[in-house]
C-alpha positions in Angstrom: 14.6 184.0 93.5 15.5 183.2 97.2 18.4 184.9 99.1 21.3 182.9 100.5 23.2 185.7 101.4 23.7 184.5 105.0 26.9 183.5 104.6 27.9 183.2 101.6 31.1 185.2 101.5 32.1 182.1 104.1 31.3 180.1 101.6 32.4 181.5 99.2 36.2 181.6 100.3 35.7 178.0 101.6 35.7 176.8 98.3 38.0 178.7 96.8 40.6 178.0 99.6 39.8 174.4 98.4 42.4 175.0 95.3 40.2 172.2 93.4 40.2 172.5 89.6 37.2 171.0 88.8 38.3 169.5 85.3 40.3 167.1 87.2 37.3 165.4 89.5 35.7 163.3 87.3 38.2 160.3 87.6 38.1 159.9 91.0 34.4 160.6 91.8 32.9 158.6 88.5 33.2 155.6 90.2 30.5 157.7 93.3 27.9 159.3 91.3 26.6 155.6 89.7 26.4 154.1 93.0 23.9 156.6 94.1 21.9 156.1 90.6 22.5 152.2 91.5 21.4 152.4 95.0 18.4 156.1 94.8 18.2 153.7 91.0 18.0 157.9 89.3 18.3 158.3 86.1 21.3 161.5 86.4 23.5 161.7 89.3 25.6 164.9 89.8 28.2 166.2 91.8 28.2 170.1 92.0 30.2 172.4 93.6 29.0 176.2 93.2 30.1 179.3 93.5 28.7 182.8 93.7 27.5 182.3 89.9 27.4 178.9 88.8 26.8 175.5 89.7 30.2 173.4 88.1 29.4 169.3 87.4 32.7 167.7 88.3 31.2 164.3 87.8 28.3 163.2 86.3 26.0 160.2 85.7 23.2 160.0 82.5 23.3 164.4 81.7 26.3 165.1 80.1 26.7 169.1 81.6 29.9 171.0 83.1 28.3 173.6 84.4 25.5 176.5 83.9 23.8 179.5 85.0 23.4 179.5 89.4 20.0 180.5 88.8 18.7 177.8 86.7 19.9 175.4 89.2 17.7 173.5 91.6 20.6 172.7 93.8 21.0 176.9 94.3 18.3 175.9 96.7 19.9 172.5 97.7 23.1 174.9 99.8 20.8 176.8 101.6 19.8 174.1 103.8 21.2 172.5 106.5 19.5 168.2 105.2 17.9 166.8 101.6 16.2 168.9 99.2 13.0 167.0 97.8 10.6 167.6 94.6 8.5 165.1 93.5 7.7 166.7 90.3 9.8 169.8 88.9 7.0 170.1 86.2 4.2 171.3 89.0 6.7 173.5 91.0 6.5 177.0 89.6 10.5 177.2 90.7 11.0 174.4 88.5 8.6 174.1 85.5 10.3 176.0 83.3 14.0 174.8 83.6 15.5 173.7 80.4 15.9 170.4 81.4 12.5 170.0 83.2 11.2 171.5 79.6 13.4 170.0 77.0 15.4 166.6 77.3 16.2 164.8 79.1 12.2 166.0 80.6 13.4 165.5 84.3 10.9 164.9 87.0 12.4 164.4 89.9 15.1 165.5 91.8 16.6 164.9 95.5 20.0 166.6 96.4 21.8 166.8 99.9 24.8 169.6 100.8 27.8 168.9 100.8 28.8 170.2 103.6 32.3 171.4 104.5 32.0 172.5 108.2 29.4 174.0 110.0 27.5 176.1 108.4 29.0 176.0 104.7 28.1 173.9 102.2 30.3 174.0 99.4 27.6 171.8 96.9 26.2 169.1 96.1 25.0 165.9 95.1 21.9 165.1 93.6 20.2 162.0 91.7 16.8 163.5 88.9 15.2 161.6 87.2 12.5 161.3 84.4 10.1 159.7 86.1 7.9 160.5 89.2 9.4 159.1 92.5 10.1 159.1 96.0 13.7 157.9 97.6 12.6 155.6 101.2 14.2 156.7 104.4 16.7 153.6 104.0 18.0 154.8 100.2 18.0 158.8 101.9 20.2 157.1 104.4 23.0 155.3 101.8 22.7 158.3 99.9 23.9 160.5 102.9 26.8 158.7 103.7 28.4 158.9 100.0 27.2 162.7 100.5 29.5 162.4 103.6 32.6 160.1 101.8 32.5 163.4 98.9 32.9 165.9 101.6 35.8 163.8 103.2 37.8 162.8 100.0 37.8 166.9 99.4 38.9 167.7 103.0 41.3 165.0 101.4 42.6 166.5 98.6 43.0 170.2 100.6 45.3 168.7 102.7 47.4 167.0 100.2 47.3 169.7 98.2 48.5 171.7 101.3 51.4 169.7 101.5 52.4 168.9 97.5 53.2 172.5 98.6 55.0 172.1 101.5 57.0 169.0 99.6 57.6 172.3 96.4 58.9 174.3 98.8 61.2 171.4 100.2 62.6 170.7 97.3 62.9 173.6 96.3 64.7 175.0 99.7 67.1 172.2 99.5 68.3 172.9 96.0 68.6 176.5 96.9 70.7 175.8 100.3 72.8 173.5 97.6 73.1 175.9 94.8 74.2 179.0 97.2 77.0 176.7 100.1 78.8 175.0 97.2 81.0 178.3 96.3 81.5 179.9 100.0 82.5 175.6 101.4 84.2 175.1 98.1 86.6 178.0 99.3 87.0 176.8 102.8 87.8 173.9 101.6 90.4 175.0 99.5 92.1 177.9 101.4 92.3 174.7 104.3 94.6 172.4 102.0 96.4 176.0 101.6 97.3 176.3 105.1 97.4 172.8 106.4 100.1 171.8 103.0 103.0 170.4 104.3 105.1 171.7 101.5 103.7 175.1 101.0 104.7 177.3 103.0 103.1 180.6 104.4 104.0 184.2 105.8 102.2 185.4 108.6 100.5 188.0 106.2 99.0 185.0 104.3 98.5 183.2 106.9 95.8 185.7 108.4 94.5 186.7 105.4 93.8 183.2 104.7 92.1 183.2 108.5 90.0 185.8 107.2 89.2 184.8 103.6 87.9 181.7 105.9 86.2 183.6 108.4 84.4 185.8 105.6 83.5 182.3 103.6 81.9 181.2 107.4 79.8 184.4 107.2 78.5 183.6 103.9 77.1 181.3 105.2 75.4 181.9 108.1 74.1 183.9 106.1 72.7 181.4 103.8 71.3 180.2 106.8 69.8 183.1 108.4 68.1 183.8 104.8 67.0 180.6 104.3 65.5 180.1 108.3 63.5 184.1 107.3 61.9 182.3 104.2 60.6 179.4 105.8 59.0 181.0 108.7 57.5 183.5 106.3 56.4 180.6 104.1 57.6 183.0 100.6 58.0 180.2 98.5 56.1 179.3 95.8 54.9 176.2 94.9 55.5 175.2 90.6 54.4 173.2 88.1 53.9 173.1 84.7 51.0 175.5 84.3 51.7 178.3 82.2 49.8 181.0 79.6 48.9 178.2 77.0 47.5 175.9 79.8 46.0 178.3 81.7 43.4 179.4 78.7 43.0 175.8 78.0 41.2 175.3 81.4 39.9 178.5 81.2 38.5 177.7 77.5 37.6 174.5 79.4 35.1 176.0 82.1 34.0 178.9 80.2 32.8 178.3 76.8 29.3 176.2 77.4 28.9 178.8 79.6 29.3 181.4 77.2 27.6 179.7 74.5 24.8 178.9 76.1 24.4 182.3 76.5 25.6 183.0 72.5 28.6 184.9 73.9 32.1 184.9 71.9 34.6 184.1 74.3 38.5 184.9 72.3 41.4 183.7 74.4 45.0 185.6 73.7 47.9 184.9 74.4 51.6 186.3 74.6 52.8 184.1 72.3 56.7 185.1 73.2 55.8 183.8 76.9 53.5 181.0 76.6 56.4 178.9 77.8 56.7 179.8 81.3 55.9 178.3 83.8 54.6 179.8 86.8 52.0 178.8 90.0 49.1 177.6 89.1 48.2 177.7 93.5 44.7 179.7 93.4 44.4 181.0 90.0 41.6 179.6 88.4 40.2 179.7 92.2 40.9 183.8 91.7 39.3 183.6 87.6 36.1 182.2 88.8 34.4 185.2 89.8 34.8 187.7 87.5 34.8 185.4 84.7 32.1 183.9 85.3 30.9 188.0 86.4 31.3 189.2 82.9 29.1 186.5 80.8 26.3 186.5 83.5 26.6 190.8 83.0 26.8 190.4 79.3 23.3 190.6 77.1 23.7 187.9 73.8 26.0 188.8 70.8 28.9 190.2 72.5 32.4 189.5 72.8 34.6 188.7 75.9 38.0 189.0 75.5 40.6 187.3 77.9 44.0 188.4 77.6 46.8 186.4 79.7 50.8 188.2 79.4 53.6 187.9 82.3 56.0 190.0 83.0 59.3 188.7 83.4 61.2 190.3 86.2 65.0 189.6 87.7 62.7 189.6 91.2 60.1 187.7 89.8 57.4 187.7 87.4 53.7 188.6 87.7 50.8 187.5 85.6 48.4 189.7 84.4 45.0 188.4 83.3 42.3 191.1 81.7 38.9 190.0 81.1 36.9 192.4 78.7 33.5 192.4 78.0 31.9 195.4 75.4 28.6 195.3 74.5 28.0 198.2 72.0 25.8 201.2 72.6 24.3 199.0 75.2 25.1 199.4 79.1 26.6 196.0 81.2 24.6 195.6 84.7 26.5 196.3 87.5 28.6 193.4 89.4 27.7 193.5 92.8 30.2 194.5 95.8 29.9 191.0 97.4 32.2 189.7 93.7 33.9 192.7 94.0 35.2 192.3 97.5 35.3 188.5 97.1 38.2 188.7 93.7 39.8 191.6 95.6 40.8 189.8 98.7 41.3 186.5 97.3 43.8 188.8 95.2 45.4 190.8 97.6 45.9 187.6 99.6 48.4 186.3 97.0 50.6 189.6 97.1 48.4 190.8 94.1 46.8 193.8 91.9 43.0 194.3 91.3 41.6 196.9 89.5 37.6 197.4 87.9 36.4 199.4 85.7 32.8 199.9 83.4 32.2 202.8 81.2 30.1 203.1 78.0 33.1 203.6 75.9 35.8 200.5 77.2 32.3 197.9 78.6 33.5 196.0 81.6 37.1 195.6 82.7 39.3 193.6 85.5 42.6 193.3 85.3 44.9 191.3 87.8 47.9 191.3 88.9 50.2 188.1 90.5 53.2 188.4 91.5 55.3 184.9 91.4 58.4 184.9 92.9 61.5 183.1 91.1 
């Protein structure tokens, strides 16, 4: 297969930084897929995001598919270009004639796709149309199709901006609650002491007055310390965005994303969730993007009949919980293929950027194992 590694690392990091949940885009992009099919008069339209190992179809028309290995996708070639990629007869092209969807239903023959360009040289995915008959798009339809592609790219950029704003809003709300909670006690103390001092019905000795002043001074310093702490947290951007994400919902998303890939290779995918901690919420920020590469890698490198186990757990600690993700694949009496160093480096960088820990191990006894630990701010 053609090597597209020239700027692959930058492309994958850009895709990860979008923080897109592939399962949430169908309703947003459904109209665009229908529009593309009508404009081009094609049977099938797919909007795909392509990572290191997998093509994720986030919206579709005329072909029910959610994902497939990257090497089995025509769009694997499209993301390597700067303009459109067209194949007038897939059955006559040695690169594609043996593809499952060409040889079998829906028996596709024509392909036209353009890359979704996030920035110069960084193509995160494609929009493509396909048909059961040999066709060729006119220049006018190609230009209209490209406009849809630009609209898609703009939407992806908008999603990224919205994610950032949501994180900032969540941080602001959380900070507001923290400030209110932390300031209440010292302010109440100052007000209480002041009321005692100014009460005309009360008389106080000089020692009592001095003690009251010292208490006010102490409470005032507490307020300043809180203000300094808040300022430091804002500058260091240490707050995390929380939502209703928990171990159970994470397991459901993993199953939704990866079960079709596993079934396609006749691999059993087992998900284990700590039942005592499945309900505890944690940050969803970049979690899915971080685990996509390890899980896809294990599925790709495992042979038919393999059992893959994904363990999800949470360590509850006073200074911040820790999310633990373990992915293990063991093929009896066989040795796994070795994952590429670029995949390991990508996962390692994503995890370390979240102040987490990443461990990779491969041996005859335990098979292929990834372990990820991600701290979650309180």
